[in-house]
Each structure stands twice: as structure tokens, then as C-alpha cells.
N, C-alpha and C positions, 0 to 999 in steps of 0.2 A: 504494500500500500504506500502511496505517497503521503507526504506530511498532511496535506489537506484531508485526505481520506481518514487518516488516523484521528485527526482533530474532529472530524464529522462523527465518527463512530463513538468516540469518548463523549462528545457533546450530546449524543443521542440518549445517553444513559442518565436517568434522573435519580435513581437510588444512590445515595452517597457511598454506601459500601461497595456497590457494583462499580461505580465510577472510579473509586479509589483502587479497586483491584485491577481494572484494565489499565488505568494510568500508571500504576506501579509496575506492572509487567512490561509496558512499553518503555517507560522512563528509565528503567534499570536494565532492560534487556533480559528479563528473568524467564526461566523455564516455568511452566505451570506448577511443577512440583516444588520449585524453590519458593514461589509465592505462597503456596499452601503451608509450607513448613516454617515460614518466617514467624519469629516470636517478637513480642513487643521489645524485649531486651536487645534485639538485633538492630534496632534503630538508634543511631548515634547522631542526634541532632546537633550536638556541640561541634562535632567534626564533619557534619553533613555527609555521613557515610551510612550504608546499610551493610551489615555483615551477612553474607550468604553462607550458611553453615552446612558442611557435608553435602555439597551438591554433587553433580555427576563427577565421577572420579574420586569421590570422597575427600574433596579438597574444600577448604574454606576460602572465600575471597571477599573483597569489599567492592561495592559499587557506589557510585555517586548518588547522593540524595539531593535532588533539585529543590530549590526554595519553594517553587510552585507546588511540588509534590508534598513537601513538608506541611504546607498550609492545608492541603487536602487531607493529609493524614491526621492532622490535629482536629479538623472538623469531624472527620469520621470517628476518631477516638472519643470525642466528647459525646457523640450521639450513641455509640454502641458499647463503649467501655469494655473492650475485650479483656479477658483475664490473662491467658498465657500466650496462645497463638494470636497473631495480629488479626487474622480473619477466622472467625468461628462460625460454624454452621449450627444446626439444631443441637440441643443438649450439650452445648459447649465443646463439641468435637471440632476438629480441623474442618475447614471448608473443603468441599469436594471439587475435584477437577471437572466433573460433569456439570456442576452448577456454574462454574466459570465459563465452560463452553457454551452453556445455554445463554448466559448473559451476553456473550459476544454475538451469538447467532441472532438474538433478538435485536441487538443494536444494528447489526448489518441489515436486517430486514427493514428496520425503521428508516435507515439511510438509503435503502434500495440499492445497496452495493451487491452486485451479482458475482464478483470474483470469488474464487474458492479460497476463503480465508479461515485460518484456524487461530487458536490462541497463540500458537508458536509463530504465526505470521507476524505478530506484534514484535516479537524478539528479532525476527529477520528484518522487519521494517526499521527498527531502532538501529541495528547494525548498519544497514544500508544508508540510512540518513546520516550516521556518523561519518561514513566513508565519503558521502557527498559533501559534507562540511569540511573535508580535508583532515579528519582525525587520523593520526598515525595508526597503521594496521596493528602494530604491537600493543598499543594502548587498547584497541578494540579487542584484541585477543585476551588481554588481561581482564577487561570488563566482562566479557562473555564467559570467561573461565575455560577457554579452549586450551587443551594441552599442546596441540600441534597447530602451528601457524597456517598450515594448509587448509585446516577446517575454517579458519577465519577468512582466508583468501577468496572464498566463494562470494563474499560481499564486495569484492573489488571489481565485479563485472562493470562494464562501462555503461553507465546510465545516461539517459538522454539529457538529464540535468548537467552532468559533467561534460558531455559533448558540446552543449550549447555555451559553456563557459570558456571553451578553448578559443584563444585569440588566433584567428586565421592569419597566417603570414602574408597572404595576398592583400589584406587590408592595410598593411604597413608599407606597401609599395608606392 
């Protein structure tokens, strides 16, 4: 998805918990399981970091906490007052992957976006948007928690946004 589509999808969600979940997944490039397993104690607002504990490959990593996301997290926290896990479902259990998939599906329908989009597409979109902004591939590798740089390099595909930014040498003649 392009930036406008992501904005549209997140904007289509009215429930603050649901909006926060999708915003967090996109803003931090998280896998759905990483989002579900986040605990309140993993949010470090003083350092503006989120600790992703024991993700794929059983490694911990830190991701950036955007000021805009922190605002949203605070509104969500005041409304829901979760106990241990950041997002809790019924009976104070962890939120389910299926519920998150349903949230996204409803938002896509509301926006009339027909592309085949999954929750993981938010992670891919985040990484692609970082590449388009000129973020170093090694930084993206670290943020996404990829062990091998080759996994991260799939995001370096040449996007139309990058092509249009290239200064054509003919124009300087």
C-alpha cells in the first residue's frame, strides 16, 4: 500500500483500540505476533522506544516509538486500562490474530480498497516507505529484526516514487 492508502485504512477505523493496533503494526513494522505479545512494560516513552521481546529468531530488538503513536497509545491506555499485555481480548487474555485480521478487513472494505492486503502488508508497506524516504537498508534490517540483509533487500525494489525523483541528465543539458 502507498502512504495515502495506509492513512485511509487507519483513518477508517473508529474504535480507539483497533486504530491503535493497526497504527502500531504499521508505525513499528511489527509482525502480528509481536503486536499481540507486547506488554505495557515494553513501552519506553522516556527513550521513545518499544522493546520487541523474543520475536522471530528468539531475539529481542527495539523499534522507534513515534510521538504521534505515543499520543494514540496514551488515549487508548486511558480508555481501556490494560493490565499486562498492551492489547487484551475477552477475559483479559492476549488479543487474537484473527481479531486483528478482521479489523483490517473491515477497514479495507470501508475504504473500498480491493488489493489483496493482509496485516503483514502493513509491515511491508512500512519497510517500503522507509526505503522510499532514503533510510539506510541496514537500519531497516535492524528495525525489522531480519537476521540476513537479503531478506531486507526485497524492499529495495524500484518504486515509481523513486523513479520519479531521479534527476534526468538530459534536463541539465
